[in-house]
N, C-alpha and C positions, 0 to 999 in steps of 0.2 A: 508598380505601386511602392511609394516610399514609406516604409514602416519605421524608419529611424533606427535607434539603438535598442537592442533587446533589453528587457527588464529582468530577464532570467534566461539561463541556458542550462538545459538538461541533457541527459544521455541521448535522447531521441529527437529533441526539438528545441527551437528557440521561441521564447515568448515575448510578444510585443504589446504595447499599449498604444492603440491608434484610434482616434475619434471616439474615445470613451468606450472602447471595446477591446477585449483581449483577442489577439490573433496568435495562434499557435502554428508555427511553420515547421513541418517535419523534415528530418534529414533525408537526403536522397537515397541512401542505401536501404531504406525500409520498404517493405512490400507496398504495392499500390493500394492495398486495402487498409493500411494502418490508420488513416484518419477516420474512415467510416467505422472501423472496429472499435476505436476508442470512443467516438461520438455516440455509438449505439449503447455502450455501457453507461456513459454519462447521462444519456436520455432516459435510460431505464431507472437510474437512481432518482432523477428528477421526477419521473412519472410516479414513483413510490411516495411522493410527498416530502422527500428529504430536502433540506436546504442546500441546493446545488445550483451553480450558475447555469443559466439557460443557454442551450446551444442555439445559435442564430443562423449558422450556415456551415456546411461542409463543402469545401471548394478547392480550387487550385489558384495559387498566386505566383506569378512568374514561373509557372511550370512545376511548382512544388505543392505537395499536399498541405492543406490548411484547414483548421477549425477556427471559426469566429464565434466567440461566446460573450456573454454578459460580463461586464467588468464589476467586480466587487471592491469597493473602495474601503479598505480596512487594513489591518495588520495581522500577520499570523500570530497565533497564540504562542508559537515557539519564540518569535521575536519579542513578544510582550514578556514572556516568562524570563527570558535571558536578562531582562532589566529589573525583574521583580522575583528573584529566586526564593525569597521568603514566602511567596504566595504559591509555591509549587503545588501544594495539595489542593488549593482552591481551583487552579486552572486544570489540574489533572482530573479532578472530579467532574468538571464540565466536559472534558474530552471523553471520559468513560461513559457518562450519561448519553452522549451522542452516539458513541460506538455501540452501546447496547440497543439504542433505537434502530441503528442499521441492522444489527444482528437479529432483530425480531422479524425481519422481512423474509418471507419465503422467496427463493430466487431460482426456480427450476429452469427458467428460460435462458439464463446466462451459461457461459462455458463452465463445465464442471471443474472444481478445484483439482480433483485427482488427475484429470488429463493435463492440466497446466503444470502441476508439480512433477508429474512423471516425465514430461517433456524437458523440464528444467534439470532434473536429476540426471537424465540420460546425456545432456549436453554439458554437464559440469566437468571440466578438464581436470580438476584437482582430485576427483574421486576415481578410485580404481574400480574394476569390474565387480569385485566382491562387495564393495560398499554400495555401489549402484544397485546391485541385485538385492541386497539386504534392505535397502531403503524402499525400493519398489514393492518388495514383498510386504513390508510393514505398512506402506501406504495402502495397498490393496486390502489389507486386513482391517482397516479402520472403518467403523460404521458410525453414521451421523445423519442428522437432518440437514438437508440442503438449505442453508440460509445465505442471505446477502453478506458477502465479506468484501471489505474495501481492498484488501491486499497490500496496502502500503500506508496504513493508518498511523499518523503521528501528529504532533502539535504543529508542525510546519505545513500541514495540509488542512489546517483549520484557520479560516480568516474571520476575525472578530470585527464587527461593525456595530458600534454602540453596544447593545445587549444581544445581538444576533450573531450566530456563528454559521458560516458557510463552509461546506466540505468540498474540497477540490481534488483533482488528480485521480480519476477513476479508471485509469487504463489497466490496472491489475485486478479490478473487481471480478468476482466469480461466485458461483454457487458452491458453497462448501461448509466445512465444519468451523463454527465460530471459535473453537479452541485453537485451531491452527492460525486463525486471524489474530487472536490474542497473543499467541506465542510470537508471531511475526513482529507485532508491535513491541513486545518485550525485548526481542532480539535487537531491534533497531535502537531502542533506548539504551540497552546494555552496552552498546559500542561507545556511547557518549558518556553515560553515567549509570553505574550500577545502582546508585541511590535513587535515581529517577525511575529506573526500570523496576526496582523493587516496590517503590511507591505505587506505580501504575498497576502492578500485578496484585498488590494488597488491596487496592481500591476496587479493582474489577471483581476479585473473588468475594469481597465483602458485600458487593451489590448484586451478586448472583449466587447460584447454588453450585458453582464450580470450585474445584480445589486446584492448587498449584500442581499436584501430581497428575491430574487429568489433563491439564494444559500442556505439561511438559512431555506427555506422550508424543507430541508432535515435534519436539525439539530437534532430533536428528534429521527428520524429513525436511523441515523448514530450513535448517542450517545447510543441508546438502543442496536443496533447491537454490538457495541464495548464492551458492558458489557459481552458478551459471550467469550471474549478473556481473556488471562491471564494478567489482569491489577492489579496494586496495589490497596489496600483498599482506599487510598486517591483519586486515579483516579476514582475508582468506585463511590465514593460519589459524585464527580463532575459530572460524567455522569448521575447519577440518578437525580441530581439537574436540569440538562438540560432537561431531559424528563419531570420532574415535572413542569418545567416552562411552557411547552406547554400543558401538561395534568395534572393539579393540582389535588390532591386527594380531 
């Protein structure tokens, strides 16, 4: 099957636009269950009534795992904002409203956030045993309602078409604490722009009954877990600094 040139390349897959459909081809090193694992999370979000591309097929193409899904013809809010920085608050308000809609959904059937974060912390090479132990202990002490958390929520995972916004990339979705999901988003923005990160946090807190202090309880845990991801050396140093701030050597 001739898919042409990828329109995007991520850490785990290449994305193609073929016959007005999105085709996601997964890298060979991933487990054989990776495509169904991601598709099931995606389907769950779709079943909850959220604006999510429809999964059309989970298959293999030229021996590689693949997901075929609906193509949403639009632009990411991240791309739009990069050309209209003076409208940052307008677009960030839209994103916060959508994220709060996600966070209202109970999600007991998805993978628990604590299991996922624990696995990530244990596999983070930049953390010593003492830090790992402290973070796992902190994680196990957290109490919360299990809500739907996107896991990688930011403006580049929101596609705007006319006045409709579609949420993409659900591979990191889980059942967990919305405060952790909020901090994860804050952390991602803070690597690019502290001004944008602070705007996001201010808007979310203003639209909810949460405080910055409540959200930042998750800071060392989320920073430590992110160290297991394929992040740059500069970003790794910053994440280690966050963990050290809460658990100094």
